[in-house]
PDB file of N, CA, C and O in Angstrom, chain B, residues numbered from 101:
ATOM      1  N   UNK B 101     -94.001 145.155  40.932  1.00  0.00           N
ATOM      2  CA  UNK B 101     -93.579 146.591  40.562  1.00  0.00           C
ATOM      3  C   UNK B 101     -94.416 148.256  40.413  1.00  0.00           C
ATOM      4  O   UNK B 101     -93.976 149.405  40.452  1.00  0.00           O
ATOM      5  N   UNK B 102     -95.300 147.885  40.298  1.00  0.00           N
ATOM      6  CA  UNK B 102     -96.052 149.380  40.287  1.00  0.00           C
ATOM      7  C   UNK B 102     -96.748 149.557  42.279  1.00  0.00           C
ATOM      8  O   UNK B 102     -97.316 150.489  42.849  1.00  0.00           O
ATOM      9  N   UNK B 103     -96.238 147.919  42.846  1.00  0.00           N
ATOM     10  CA  UNK B 103     -96.919 148.504  44.225  1.00  0.00           C
ATOM     11  C   UNK B 103     -95.961 149.066  44.804  1.00  0.00           C
ATOM     12  O   UNK B 103     -95.932 149.942  45.669  1.00  0.00           O
ATOM     13  N   UNK B 104     -94.866 148.292  44.067  1.00  0.00           N
ATOM     14  CA  UNK B 104     -93.729 148.983  45.119  1.00  0.00           C
ATOM     15  C   UNK B 104     -93.261 150.197  45.085  1.00  0.00           C
ATOM     16  O   UNK B 104     -92.691 150.669  46.069  1.00  0.00           O
ATOM     17  N   UNK B 105     -93.447 150.960  43.829  1.00  0.00           N
ATOM     18  CA  UNK B 105     -93.131 152.508  42.827  1.00  0.00           C
ATOM     19  C   UNK B 105     -93.784 153.367  43.780  1.00  0.00           C
ATOM     20  O   UNK B 105     -93.218 154.384  44.181  1.00  0.00           O
ATOM     21  N   UNK B 106     -95.373 152.905  44.322  1.00  0.00           N
ATOM     22  CA  UNK B 106     -96.120 153.416  44.488  1.00  0.00           C
ATOM     23  C   UNK B 106     -96.155 153.563  46.440  1.00  0.00           C
ATOM     24  O   UNK B 106     -96.590 154.543  47.045  1.00  0.00           O
ATOM     25  N   UNK B 107     -95.780 152.749  46.853  1.00  0.00           N
ATOM     26  CA  UNK B 107     -95.510 152.607  48.698  1.00  0.00           C
ATOM     27  C   UNK B 107     -93.938 153.532  48.729  1.00  0.00           C
ATOM     28  O   UNK B 107     -93.631 154.185  49.726  1.00  0.00           O
ATOM     29  N   UNK B 108     -93.212 153.476  47.727  1.00  0.00           N
ATOM     30  CA  UNK B 108     -92.018 154.393  47.905  1.00  0.00           C
ATOM     31  C   UNK B 108     -92.395 156.114  47.463  1.00  0.00           C
ATOM     32  O   UNK B 108     -91.838 157.130  47.878  1.00  0.00           O
ATOM     33  N   UNK B 109     -93.249 156.018  46.729  1.00  0.00           N
ATOM     34  CA  UNK B 109     -93.764 157.226  46.646  1.00  0.00           C
ATOM     35  C   UNK B 109     -94.427 157.996  47.975  1.00  0.00           C
ATOM     36  O   UNK B 109     -94.124 159.130  48.346  1.00  0.00           O
ATOM     37  N   UNK B 110     -95.423 157.089  48.616  1.00  0.00           N
ATOM     38  CA  UNK B 110     -96.036 157.575  49.823  1.00  0.00           C
ATOM     39  C   UNK B 110     -95.136 157.920  50.565  1.00  0.00           C
ATOM     40  O   UNK B 110     -95.169 159.079  50.980  1.00  0.00           O
ATOM     41  N   UNK B 111     -94.240 157.195  50.899  1.00  0.00           N
ATOM     42  CA  UNK B 111     -93.260 156.812  52.518  1.00  0.00           C
ATOM     43  C   UNK B 111     -91.867 156.234  51.662  1.00  0.00           C
ATOM     44  O   UNK B 111     -91.659 155.081  51.286  1.00  0.00           O
ATOM     45  N   UNK B 112     -91.004 157.439  51.496  1.00  0.00           N
ATOM     46  CA  UNK B 112     -89.635 157.185  51.044  1.00  0.00           C
ATOM     47  C   UNK B 112     -88.799 156.333  52.246  1.00  0.00           C
ATOM     48  O   UNK B 112     -87.992 155.475  51.890  1.00  0.00           O
ATOM     49  N   UNK B 113     -88.969 156.538  53.328  1.00  0.00           N
ATOM     50  CA  UNK B 113     -88.522 155.660  54.142  1.00  0.00           C
ATOM     51  C   UNK B 113     -88.371 154.260  54.108  1.00  0.00           C
ATOM     52  O   UNK B 113     -87.383 153.616  54.461  1.00  0.00           O
ATOM     53  N   UNK B 114     -90.040 153.609  53.394  1.00  0.00           N
ATOM     54  CA  UNK B 114     -90.029 151.947  53.291  1.00  0.00           C
ATOM     55  C   UNK B 114     -88.885 151.301  52.589  1.00  0.00           C
ATOM     56  O   UNK B 114     -88.626 150.185  53.040  1.00  0.00           O
ATOM     57  N   UNK B 115     -87.998 151.775  51.431  1.00  0.00           N
ATOM     58  CA  UNK B 115     -86.687 151.646  51.191  1.00  0.00           C
ATOM     59  C   UNK B 115     -85.304 151.597  52.295  1.00  0.00           C
ATOM     60  O   UNK B 115     -84.770 152.489  52.955  1.00  0.00           O
ATOM     61  N   UNK B 116     -85.180 150.969  52.233  1.00  0.00           N
ATOM     62  CA  UNK B 116     -83.682 151.189  53.371  1.00  0.00           C
ATOM     63  C   UNK B 116     -82.382 151.138  52.499  1.00  0.00           C
ATOM     64  O   UNK B 116     -81.254 151.313  52.959  1.00  0.00           O
ATOM     65  N   UNK B 117     -82.676 150.874  51.160  1.00  0.00           N
ATOM     66  CA  UNK B 117     -81.730 151.086  50.477  1.00  0.00           C
ATOM     67  C   UNK B 117     -80.136 152.317  50.163  1.00  0.00           C
ATOM     68  O   UNK B 117     -78.921 152.160  50.041  1.00  0.00           O
ATOM     69  N   UNK B 118     -81.197 153.601  50.149  1.00  0.00           N
ATOM     70  CA  UNK B 118     -80.182 154.560  50.820  1.00  0.00           C
ATOM     71  C   UNK B 118     -79.183 154.688  52.217  1.00  0.00           C
ATOM     72  O   UNK B 118     -78.206 155.416  52.391  1.00  0.00           O
ATOM     73  N   UNK B 119     -79.844 153.650  53.176  1.00  0.00           N
ATOM     74  CA  UNK B 119     -79.256 153.965  54.280  1.00  0.00           C
ATOM     75  C   UNK B 119     -78.055 152.668  54.896  1.00  0.00           C
ATOM     76  O   UNK B 119     -77.333 152.574  55.889  1.00  0.00           O
ATOM     77  N   UNK B 120     -78.385 151.677  53.502  1.00  0.00           N
ATOM     78  CA  UNK B 120     -77.640 150.567  53.968  1.00  0.00           C
ATOM     79  C   UNK B 120     -76.115 151.021  54.169  1.00  0.00           C
ATOM     80  O   UNK B 120     -75.515 150.761  55.212  1.00  0.00           O
ATOM     81  N   UNK B 121     -75.515 151.730  53.082  1.00  0.00           N
ATOM     82  CA  UNK B 121     -73.957 152.234  53.443  1.00  0.00           C
ATOM     83  C   UNK B 121     -73.734 152.773  54.303  1.00  0.00           C
ATOM     84  O   UNK B 121     -72.590 153.149  54.557  1.00  0.00           O
ATOM     85  N   UNK B 122     -74.711 152.991  55.025  1.00  0.00           N
ATOM     86  CA  UNK B 122     -74.156 153.582  56.446  1.00  0.00           C
ATOM     87  C   UNK B 122     -74.521 152.938  57.757  1.00  0.00           C
ATOM     88  O   UNK B 122     -74.724 153.524  58.820  1.00  0.00           O
ATOM     89  N   UNK B 123     -74.565 151.865  57.563  1.00  0.00           N
ATOM     90  CA  UNK B 123     -74.861 150.662  58.367  1.00  0.00           C
ATOM     91  C   UNK B 123     -73.078 150.280  58.843  1.00  0.00           C
ATOM     92  O   UNK B 123     -72.016 150.028  58.273  1.00  0.00           O
ATOM     93  N   UNK B 124     -73.689 150.463  60.466  1.00  0.00           N
ATOM     94  CA  UNK B 124     -72.058 150.253  60.933  1.00  0.00           C
ATOM     95  C   UNK B 124     -72.089 148.906  61.906  1.00  0.00           C
ATOM     96  O   UNK B 124     -71.399 147.960  61.526  1.00  0.00           O
ATOM     97  N   UNK B 125     -72.617 148.804  62.763  1.00  0.00           N
ATOM     98  CA  UNK B 125     -72.854 147.863  63.359  1.00  0.00           C
ATOM     99  C   UNK B 125     -73.167 146.115  62.660  1.00  0.00           C
ATOM    100  O   UNK B 125     -74.206 145.975  62.014  1.00  0.00           O
ATOM    101  N   UNK B 126     -72.447 145.169  62.800  1.00  0.00           N
ATOM    102  CA  UNK B 126     -72.587 143.635  62.599  1.00  0.00           C
ATOM    103  C   UNK B 126     -74.521 143.163  61.833  1.00  0.00           C
ATOM    104  O   UNK B 126     -75.610 143.660  62.123  1.00  0.00           O
ATOM    105  N   UNK B 127     -74.364 142.677  61.399  1.00  0.00           N
ATOM    106  CA  UNK B 127     -76.050 142.345  60.866  1.00  0.00           C
ATOM    107  C   UNK B 127     -76.091 141.075  60.676  1.00  0.00           C
ATOM    108  O   UNK B 127     -74.951 140.726  60.368  1.00  0.00           O
ATOM    109  N   UNK B 128     -77.126 139.770  60.703  1.00  0.00           N
ATOM    110  CA  UNK B 128     -77.345 138.924  60.682  1.00  0.00           C
ATOM    111  C   UNK B 128     -79.069 138.737  59.963  1.00  0.00           C
ATOM    112  O   UNK B 128     -80.076 138.865  60.660  1.00  0.00           O
ATOM    113  N   UNK B 129     -79.101 138.435  58.540  1.00  0.00           N
ATOM    114  CA  UNK B 129     -80.147 138.463  58.305  1.00  0.00           C
ATOM    115  C   UNK B 129     -81.333 136.797  57.878  1.00  0.00           C
ATOM    116  O   UNK B 129     -81.065 135.783  57.234  1.00  0.00           O
ATOM    117  N   UNK B 130     -81.929 136.999  58.217  1.00  0.00           N
ATOM    118  CA  UNK B 130     -82.796 135.289  58.455  1.00  0.00           C
ATOM    119  C   UNK B 130     -83.677 135.082  57.150  1.00  0.00           C
ATOM    120  O   UNK B 130     -84.364 136.080  56.934  1.00  0.00           O
ATOM    121  N   UNK B 131     -83.780 134.476  56.595  1.00  0.00           N
ATOM    122  CA  UNK B 131     -85.079 134.315  55.355  1.00  0.00           C
ATOM    123  C   UNK B 131     -85.121 132.437  55.093  1.00  0.00           C
ATOM    124  O   UNK B 131     -84.380 131.466  55.244  1.00  0.00           O
ATOM    125  N   UNK B 132     -86.592 132.779  54.586  1.00  0.00           N
ATOM    126  CA  UNK B 132     -86.889 131.754  54.352  1.00  0.00           C
ATOM    127  C   UNK B 132     -86.682 131.146  52.789  1.00  0.00           C
ATOM    128  O   UNK B 132     -86.968 132.004  51.953  1.00  0.00           O
ATOM    129  N   UNK B 133     -86.290 129.978  52.260  1.00  0.00           N
ATOM    130  CA  UNK B 133     -85.733 129.500  51.305  1.00  0.00           C
ATOM    131  C   UNK B 133     -86.868 129.668  50.354  1.00  0.00           C
ATOM    132  O   UNK B 133     -86.616 130.216  49.281  1.00  0.00           O
ATOM    133  N   UNK B 134     -88.366 129.178  50.658  1.00  0.00           N
ATOM    134  CA  UNK B 134     -89.052 128.808  49.732  1.00  0.00           C
ATOM    135  C   UNK B 134     -90.189 130.025  49.354  1.00  0.00           C
ATOM    136  O   UNK B 134     -91.093 130.102  48.522  1.00  0.00           O
ATOM    137  N   UNK B 135     -89.611 131.011  50.501  1.00  0.00           N
ATOM    138  CA  UNK B 135     -90.743 132.334  50.853  1.00  0.00           C
ATOM    139  C   UNK B 135     -90.934 132.752  49.236  1.00  0.00           C
ATOM    140  O   UNK B 135     -90.096 133.041  48.382  1.00  0.00           O
ATOM    141  N   UNK B 136     -92.459 132.656  49.186  1.00  0.00           N
ATOM    142  CA  UNK B 136     -92.598 133.451  47.297  1.00  0.00           C
ATOM    143  C   UNK B 136     -93.511 134.609  47.482  1.00  0.00           C
ATOM    144  O   UNK B 136     -94.312 134.825  46.572  1.00  0.00           O
ATOM    145  N   UNK B 137     -93.511 135.411  48.556  1.00  0.00           N
ATOM    146  CA  UNK B 137     -94.022 136.451  49.269  1.00  0.00           C
ATOM    147  C   UNK B 137     -92.492 137.446  48.649  1.00  0.00           C
ATOM    148  O   UNK B 137     -92.480 138.153  47.641  1.00  0.00           O
ATOM    149  N   UNK B 138     -91.528 137.246  49.444  1.00  0.00           N
ATOM    150  CA  UNK B 138     -90.286 137.717  49.128  1.00  0.00           C
ATOM    151  C   UNK B 138     -89.186 136.925  49.196  1.00  0.00           C
ATOM    152  O   UNK B 138     -88.548 136.577  50.190  1.00  0.00           O
ATOM    153  N   UNK B 139     -89.050 136.716  48.251  1.00  0.00           N
ATOM    154  CA  UNK B 139     -87.781 135.556  47.370  1.00  0.00           C
ATOM    155  C   UNK B 139     -86.779 135.722  48.289  1.00  0.00           C
ATOM    156  O   UNK B 139     -86.649 136.800  48.869  1.00  0.00           O
ATOM    157  N   UNK B 140     -86.207 134.987  48.451  1.00  0.00           N
ATOM    158  CA  UNK B 140     -84.916 134.955  49.915  1.00  0.00           C
ATOM    159  C   UNK B 140     -83.268 135.279  48.275  1.00  0.00           C
ATOM    160  O   UNK B 140     -82.532 134.299  48.159  1.00  0.00           O
ATOM    161  N   UNK B 141     -83.109 135.864  47.813  1.00  0.00           N
ATOM    162  CA  UNK B 141     -82.544 136.432  46.515  1.00  0.00           C
ATOM    163  C   UNK B 141     -82.867 137.897  47.142  1.00  0.00           C
ATOM    164  O   UNK B 141     -82.140 138.667  46.515  1.00  0.00           O
ATOM    165  N   UNK B 142     -83.324 138.342  47.716  1.00  0.00           N
ATOM    166  CA  UNK B 142     -84.011 140.364  48.543  1.00  0.00           C
ATOM    167  C   UNK B 142     -83.041 139.394  49.128  1.00  0.00           C
ATOM    168  O   UNK B 142     -82.275 139.103  48.209  1.00  0.00           O
ATOM    169  N   UNK B 143     -82.670 138.691  50.311  1.00  0.00           N
ATOM    170  CA  UNK B 143     -81.696 138.735  50.985  1.00  0.00           C
ATOM    171  C   UNK B 143     -80.696 138.634  50.642  1.00  0.00           C
ATOM    172  O   UNK B 143     -80.014 139.395  51.329  1.00  0.00           O
ATOM    173  N   UNK B 144     -79.925 137.981  49.741  1.00  0.00           N
ATOM    174  CA  UNK B 144     -79.106 138.038  49.591  1.00  0.00           C
ATOM    175  C   UNK B 144     -78.390 139.456  48.703  1.00  0.00           C
ATOM    176  O   UNK B 144     -77.223 139.758  48.453  1.00  0.00           O
ATOM    177  N   UNK B 145     -79.616 140.063  48.415  1.00  0.00           N
ATOM    178  CA  UNK B 145     -79.263 141.515  47.681  1.00  0.00           C
ATOM    179  C   UNK B 145     -79.106 142.698  48.913  1.00  0.00           C
ATOM    180  O   UNK B 145     -78.336 143.655  48.830  1.00  0.00           O
ATOM    181  N   UNK B 146     -79.794 142.483  49.795  1.00  0.00           N
ATOM    182  CA  UNK B 146     -79.630 143.395  51.119  1.00  0.00           C
ATOM    183  C   UNK B 146     -78.454 143.397  51.797  1.00  0.00           C
ATOM    184  O   UNK B 146     -77.975 144.325  52.449  1.00  0.00           O
ATOM    185  N   UNK B 147     -78.034 142.364  51.621  1.00  0.00           N
ATOM    186  CA  UNK B 147     -77.031 141.650  52.178  1.00  0.00           C
ATOM    187  C   UNK B 147     -75.481 142.288  51.790  1.00  0.00           C
ATOM    188  O   UNK B 147     -74.516 142.575  52.498  1.00  0.00           O
ATOM    189  N   UNK B 148     -75.787 142.387  49.946  1.00  0.00           N
ATOM    190  CA  UNK B 148     -75.067 143.333  49.493  1.00  0.00           C
ATOM    191  C   UNK B 148     -74.567 144.367  49.508  1.00  0.00           C
ATOM    192  O   UNK B 148     -73.388 144.672  49.326  1.00  0.00           O
ATOM    193  N   UNK B 149     -75.484 145.008  49.740  1.00  0.00           N
ATOM    194  CA  UNK B 149     -75.738 146.236  49.505  1.00  0.00           C
ATOM    195  C   UNK B 149     -75.239 147.007  51.090  1.00  0.00           C
ATOM    196  O   UNK B 149     -74.893 148.159  51.353  1.00  0.00           O
ATOM    197  N   UNK B 150     -75.323 146.348  51.542  1.00  0.00           N
ATOM    198  CA  UNK B 150     -74.931 146.791  53.353  1.00  0.00           C
ATOM    199  C   UNK B 150     -73.703 146.988  53.100  1.00  0.00           C
ATOM    200  O   UNK B 150     -73.089 146.433  52.190  1.00  0.00           O
ATOM    201  N   UNK B 151     -73.034 148.167  54.248  1.00  0.00           N
ATOM    202  CA  UNK B 151     -71.573 148.583  54.093  1.00  0.00           C
ATOM    203  C   UNK B 151     -70.445 147.317  54.465  1.00  0.00           C
ATOM    204  O   UNK B 151     -70.336 146.483  55.364  1.00  0.00           O
ATOM    205  N   UNK B 152     -69.645 147.709  53.168  1.00  0.00           N
ATOM    206  CA  UNK B 152     -68.450 146.746  53.128  1.00  0.00           C
ATOM    207  C   UNK B 152     -67.656 146.113  54.036  1.00  0.00           C
ATOM    208  O   UNK B 152     -67.367 144.917  53.988  1.00  0.00           O
ATOM    209  N   UNK B 153     -67.211 147.079  55.061  1.00  0.00           N
ATOM    210  CA  UNK B 153     -66.826 147.205  56.074  1.00  0.00           C
ATOM    211  C   UNK B 153     -67.308 146.778  57.144  1.00  0.00           C
ATOM    212  O   UNK B 153     -66.584 146.910  58.131  1.00  0.00           O
ATOM    213  N   UNK B 154     -68.738 146.095  57.349  1.00  0.00           N
ATOM    214  CA  UNK B 154     -69.335 145.640  58.523  1.00  0.00           C
ATOM    215  C   UNK B 154     -69.774 144.204  57.820  1.00  0.00           C
ATOM    216  O   UNK B 154     -69.963 143.709  56.709  1.00  0.00           O
ATOM    217  N   UNK B 155     -69.806 143.862  59.281  1.00  0.00           N
ATOM    218  CA  UNK B 155     -70.075 141.845  59.270  1.00  0.00           C
ATOM    219  C   UNK B 155     -71.217 141.445  58.597  1.00  0.00           C
ATOM    220  O   UNK B 155     -72.066 141.314  59.479  1.00  0.00           O
ATOM    221  N   UNK B 156     -71.591 141.244  57.786  1.00  0.00           N
ATOM    222  CA  UNK B 156     -72.810 141.211  57.308  1.00  0.00           C
ATOM    223  C   UNK B 156     -73.422 139.408  56.934  1.00  0.00           C
ATOM    224  O   UNK B 156     -73.347 139.193  55.724  1.00  0.00           O
ATOM    225  N   UNK B 157     -73.944 138.249  57.699  1.00  0.00           N
ATOM    226  CA  UNK B 157     -73.731 137.415  57.441  1.00  0.00           C
ATOM    227  C   UNK B 157     -75.350 137.070  56.783  1.00  0.00           C
ATOM    228  O   UNK B 157     -76.136 138.010  56.661  1.00  0.00           O
ATOM    229  N   UNK B 158     -75.712 135.829  56.428  1.00  0.00           N
ATOM    230  CA  UNK B 158     -77.036 135.569  55.760  1.00  0.00           C
ATOM    231  C   UNK B 158     -77.298 134.321  56.108  1.00  0.00           C
ATOM    232  O   UNK B 158     -76.305 133.604  56.233  1.00  0.00           O
ATOM    233  N   UNK B 159     -78.400 133.810  56.315  1.00  0.00           N
ATOM    234  CA  UNK B 159     -79.022 132.087  56.929  1.00  0.00           C
ATOM    235  C   UNK B 159     -80.152 132.478  56.020  1.00  0.00           C
ATOM    236  O   UNK B 159     -80.879 133.471  55.998  1.00  0.00           O
ATOM    237  N   UNK B 160     -80.074 131.287  55.198  1.00  0.00           N
ATOM    238  CA  UNK B 160     -81.432 131.043  54.219  1.00  0.00           C
ATOM    239  C   UNK B 160     -81.893 129.469  54.783  1.00  0.00           C
ATOM    240  O   UNK B 160     -81.183 128.464  54.760  1.00  0.00           O
ATOM    241  N   UNK B 161     -83.146 129.570  55.236  1.00  0.00           N
ATOM    242  CA  UNK B 161     -83.827 128.538  56.011  1.00  0.00           C
ATOM    243  C   UNK B 161     -85.022 127.807  55.400  1.00  0.00           C
ATOM    244  O   UNK B 161     -86.005 128.528  55.232  1.00  0.00           O
ATOM    245  N   UNK B 162     -85.111 126.898  55.139  1.00  0.00           N
ATOM    246  CA  UNK B 162     -86.411 126.263  54.694  1.00  0.00           C
ATOM    247  C   UNK B 162     -87.236 126.240  55.909  1.00  0.00           C
ATOM    248  O   UNK B 162     -88.345 126.001  55.429  1.00  0.00           O
ATOM    249  N   UNK B 163     -87.401 126.339  57.207  1.00  0.00           N
ATOM    250  CA  UNK B 163     -88.007 126.101  58.281  1.00  0.00           C
ATOM    251  C   UNK B 163     -89.066 127.378  58.390  1.00  0.00           C
ATOM    252  O   UNK B 163     -89.990 127.132  59.166  1.00  0.00           O
ATOM    253  N   UNK B 164     -89.118 128.568  57.831  1.00  0.00           N
ATOM    254  CA  UNK B 164     -90.133 129.462  57.706  1.00  0.00           C
ATOM    255  C   UNK B 164     -90.173 130.375  56.356  1.00  0.00           C
ATOM    256  O   UNK B 164     -89.349 130.470  55.447  1.00  0.00           O
ATOM    257  N   UNK B 165     -91.424 131.009  56.555  1.00  0.00           N
ATOM    258  CA  UNK B 165     -91.350 132.156  54.976  1.00  0.00           C
ATOM    259  C   UNK B 165     -93.053 132.776  55.146  1.00  0.00           C
ATOM    260  O   UNK B 165     -94.092 132.175  55.421  1.00  0.00           O
ATOM    261  N   UNK B 166     -92.903 133.580  54.980  1.00  0.00           N
ATOM    262  CA  UNK B 166     -94.706 134.369  54.753  1.00  0.00           C
ATOM    263  C   UNK B 166     -95.217 133.379  53.599  1.00  0.00           C
ATOM    264  O   UNK B 166     -96.316 133.661  53.121  1.00  0.00           O
ATOM    265  N   UNK B 167     -94.664 132.440  53.176  1.00  0.00           N
ATOM    266  CA  UNK B 167     -95.874 131.522  52.444  1.00  0.00           C
ATOM    267  C   UNK B 167     -96.301 130.393  53.123  1.00  0.00           C
ATOM    268  O   UNK B 167     -96.915 129.550  52.468  1.00  0.00           O
ATOM    269  N   UNK B 168     -96.120 130.220  54.193  1.00  0.00           N
ATOM    270  CA  UNK B 168     -96.578 129.219  54.281  1.00  0.00           C
ATOM    271  C   UNK B 168     -95.389 128.245  54.567  1.00  0.00           C
ATOM    272  O   UNK B 168     -94.202 128.415  54.286  1.00  0.00           O
ATOM    273  N   UNK B 169     -96.072 127.027  55.284  1.00  0.00           N
ATOM    274  CA  UNK B 169     -95.466 125.676  55.243  1.00  0.00           C
ATOM    275  C   UNK B 169     -94.669 125.046  54.146  1.00  0.00           C
ATOM    276  O   UNK B 169     -94.970 125.731  53.168  1.00  0.00           O
ATOM    277  N   UNK B 170     -93.858 124.169  53.767  1.00  0.00           N
ATOM    278  CA  UNK B 170     -92.892 124.395  52.778  1.00  0.00           C
ATOM    279  C   UNK B 170     -92.961 122.509  52.810  1.00  0.00           C
ATOM    280  O   UNK B 170     -93.042 121.966  53.912  1.00  0.00           O
ATOM    281  N   UNK B 171     -92.918 121.643  51.523  1.00  0.00           N
ATOM    282  CA  UNK B 171     -93.503 120.678  51.423  1.00  0.00           C
ATOM    283  C   UNK B 171     -92.407 119.662  51.557  1.00  0.00           C
ATOM    284  O   UNK B 171     -92.190 118.929  50.592  1.00  0.00           O
ATOM    285  N   UNK B 172     -91.619 119.525  52.763  1.00  0.00           N
ATOM    286  CA  UNK B 172     -90.514 118.542  53.026  1.00  0.00           C
ATOM    287  C   UNK B 172     -90.773 118.053  54.357  1.00  0.00           C
ATOM    288  O   UNK B 172     -91.482 118.340  55.322  1.00  0.00           O
ATOM    289  N   UNK B 173     -89.653 116.943  53.916  1.00  0.00           N
ATOM    290  CA  UNK B 173     -89.731 115.798  54.917  1.00  0.00           C
ATOM    291  C   UNK B 173     -89.143 116.032  56.254  1.00  0.00           C
ATOM    292  O   UNK B 173     -88.018 116.503  56.421  1.00  0.00           O
ATOM    293  N   UNK B 174     -90.085 115.626  57.350  1.00  0.00           N
ATOM    294  CA  UNK B 174     -89.387 116.120  58.876  1.00  0.00           C
ATOM    295  C   UNK B 174     -87.815 115.955  59.045  1.00  0.00           C
ATOM    296  O   UNK B 174     -87.166 116.611  59.860  1.00  0.00           O
ATOM    297  N   UNK B 175     -87.153 114.792  57.993  1.00  0.00           N
ATOM    298  CA  UNK B 175     -85.861 114.339  58.127  1.00  0.00           C
ATOM    299  C   UNK B 175     -84.744 116.025  57.560  1.00  0.00           C
ATOM    300  O   UNK B 175     -83.687 116.589  57.843  1.00  0.00           O
ATOM    301  N   UNK B 176     -85.847 116.146  56.700  1.00  0.00           N
ATOM    302  CA  UNK B 176     -85.314 117.931  56.271  1.00  0.00           C
ATOM    303  C   UNK B 176     -84.954 118.600  57.197  1.00  0.00           C
ATOM    304  O   UNK B 176     -83.763 118.656  57.505  1.00  0.00           O
ATOM    305  N   UNK B 177     -85.913 119.270  57.861  1.00  0.00           N
ATOM    306  CA  UNK B 177     -86.004 119.996  58.883  1.00  0.00           C
ATOM    307  C   UNK B 177     -85.294 119.396  59.867  1.00  0.00           C
ATOM    308  O   UNK B 177     -84.697 120.297  60.456  1.00  0.00           O
ATOM    309  N   UNK B 178     -85.041 118.327  60.363  1.00  0.00           N
ATOM    310  CA  UNK B 178     -84.218 118.169  60.974  1.00  0.00           C
ATOM    311  C   UNK B 178     -82.830 118.755  61.323  1.00  0.00           C
ATOM    312  O   UNK B 178     -82.173 119.098  62.306  1.00  0.00           O
ATOM    313  N   UNK B 179     -82.704 118.641  59.308  1.00  0.00           N
ATOM    314  CA  UNK B 179     -80.966 119.549  58.904  1.00  0.00           C
ATOM    315  C   UNK B 179     -81.168 120.656  59.100  1.00  0.00           C
ATOM    316  O   UNK B 179     -80.105 121.138  59.490  1.00  0.00           O
ATOM    317  N   UNK B 180     -82.276 121.739  59.052  1.00  0.00           N
ATOM    318  CA  UNK B 180     -82.023 123.086  59.099  1.00  0.00           C
ATOM    319  C   UNK B 180     -82.199 123.345  60.383  1.00  0.00           C
ATOM    320  O   UNK B 180     -82.315 124.527  60.708  1.00  0.00           O
ATOM    321  N   UNK B 181     -82.252 122.416  61.292  1.00  0.00           N
ATOM    322  CA  UNK B 181     -82.318 122.876  62.831  1.00  0.00           C
ATOM    323  C   UNK B 181     -80.883 123.972  63.410  1.00  0.00           C
ATOM    324  O   UNK B 181     -80.774 125.131  63.811  1.00  0.00           O
ATOM    325  N   UNK B 182     -79.929 122.768  63.151  1.00  0.00           N
ATOM    326  CA  UNK B 182     -78.392 123.475  63.655  1.00  0.00           C
ATOM    327  C   UNK B 182     -77.967 124.386  63.298  1.00  0.00           C
ATOM    328  O   UNK B 182     -77.421 125.126  64.116  1.00  0.00           O
ATOM    329  N   UNK B 183     -78.036 124.840  61.560  1.00  0.00           N
ATOM    330  CA  UNK B 183     -77.749 126.254  60.944  1.00  0.00           C
ATOM    331  C   UNK B 183     -78.414 126.992  61.775  1.00  0.00           C
ATOM    332  O   UNK B 183     -77.823 127.841  62.442  1.00  0.00           O
ATOM    333  N   UNK B 184     -79.904 126.776  61.890  1.00  0.00           N
ATOM    334  CA  UNK B 184     -80.768 127.857  62.391  1.00  0.00           C
ATOM    335  C   UNK B 184     -80.706 128.221  63.387  1.00  0.00           C
ATOM    336  O   UNK B 184     -81.234 129.313  63.596  1.00  0.00           O
ATOM    337  N   UNK B 185     -79.780 127.240  64.963  1.00  0.00           N
ATOM    338  CA  UNK B 185     -79.478 127.459  66.357  1.00  0.00           C
ATOM    339  C   UNK B 185     -78.329 128.056  66.235  1.00  0.00           C
ATOM    340  O   UNK B 185     -77.994 128.773  67.177  1.00  0.00           O
ATOM    341  N   UNK B 186     -77.211 127.912  64.807  1.00  0.00           N
ATOM    342  CA  UNK B 186     -76.252 128.640  65.259  1.00  0.00           C
ATOM    343  C   UNK B 186     -76.066 129.929  64.946  1.00  0.00           C
ATOM    344  O   UNK B 186     -75.268 130.632  65.566  1.00  0.00           O
ATOM    345  N   UNK B 187     -77.031 130.507  63.617  1.00  0.00           N
ATOM    346  CA  UNK B 187     -77.480 132.177  63.553  1.00  0.00           C
ATOM    347  C   UNK B 187     -77.840 132.794  64.600  1.00  0.00           C
ATOM    348  O   UNK B 187     -77.407 133.851  65.059  1.00  0.00           O
ATOM    349  N   UNK B 188     -79.022 131.797  65.149  1.00  0.00           N
ATOM    350  CA  UNK B 188     -79.632 132.521  66.369  1.00  0.00           C
ATOM    351  C   UNK B 188     -78.979 132.753  67.173  1.00  0.00           C
ATOM    352  O   UNK B 188     -79.346 133.704  67.863  1.00  0.00           O
ATOM    353  N   UNK B 189     -77.500 131.978  67.617  1.00  0.00           N
ATOM    354  CA  UNK B 189     -76.681 131.823  68.645  1.00  0.00           C
ATOM    355  C   UNK B 189     -76.185 132.891  68.495  1.00  0.00           C
ATOM    356  O   UNK B 189     -76.309 133.767  69.351  1.00  0.00           O
ATOM    357  N   UNK B 190     -75.276 133.130  66.989  1.00  0.00           N
ATOM    358  CA  UNK B 190     -74.841 134.438  66.405  1.00  0.00           C
ATOM    359  C   UNK B 190     -74.952 135.830  66.887  1.00  0.00           C
ATOM    360  O   UNK B 190     -74.198 136.686  67.350  1.00  0.00           O
ATOM    361  N   UNK B 191     -76.797 135.644  66.445  1.00  0.00           N
ATOM    362  CA  UNK B 191     -77.055 136.977  66.877  1.00  0.00           C
ATOM    363  C   UNK B 191     -76.852 137.530  68.199  1.00  0.00           C
ATOM    364  O   UNK B 191     -76.276 138.551  68.575  1.00  0.00           O
ATOM    365  N   UNK B 192     -77.553 136.477  68.900  1.00  0.00           N
ATOM    366  CA  UNK B 192     -77.556 136.424  70.131  1.00  0.00           C
ATOM    367  C   UNK B 192     -75.989 137.435  70.715  1.00  0.00           C
ATOM    368  O   UNK B 192     -76.177 138.462  71.368  1.00  0.00           O
ATOM    369  N   UNK B 193     -74.547 136.970  70.374  1.00  0.00           N
ATOM    370  CA  UNK B 193     -73.396 137.376  70.597  1.00  0.00           C
ATOM    371  C   UNK B 193     -73.868 138.556  69.856  1.00  0.00           C
ATOM    372  O   UNK B 193     -74.782 139.109  70.468  1.00  0.00           O
ATOM    373  N   UNK B 194     -73.690 138.887  69.217  1.00  0.00           N
ATOM    374  CA  UNK B 194     -74.037 140.846  68.601  1.00  0.00           C
ATOM    375  C   UNK B 194     -74.070 141.272  69.837  1.00  0.00           C
ATOM    376  O   UNK B 194     -73.118 141.547  70.568  1.00  0.00           O
ATOM    377  N   UNK B 195     -75.597 141.338  70.128  1.00  0.00           N
ATOM    378  CA  UNK B 195     -76.086 142.401  71.506  1.00  0.00           C
ATOM    379  C   UNK B 195     -74.986 142.882  72.120  1.00  0.00           C
ATOM    380  O   UNK B 195     -75.098 143.631  73.090  1.00  0.00           O
TER     381      UNK B 195
END
């Protein structure tokens, strides 16, 4: 918490919160489920803060994160691929 406040003090633009209500374009957020550096709950909060008139989608996957590889089976990895591909496809069609 102290690091966050210090960073905001140095550069207030590091906090996107005040600008999120002004977002006018569709948004799709991808986040790693087991990311311990930035928990996926932060992605949920980000989506909730975006202008409600804008399409804001969220995909949480176990396939990547800032914290290194997760310990789950290759079978479970394969189950994560289709939702990730759908998310990426949706993001490409938005452009």
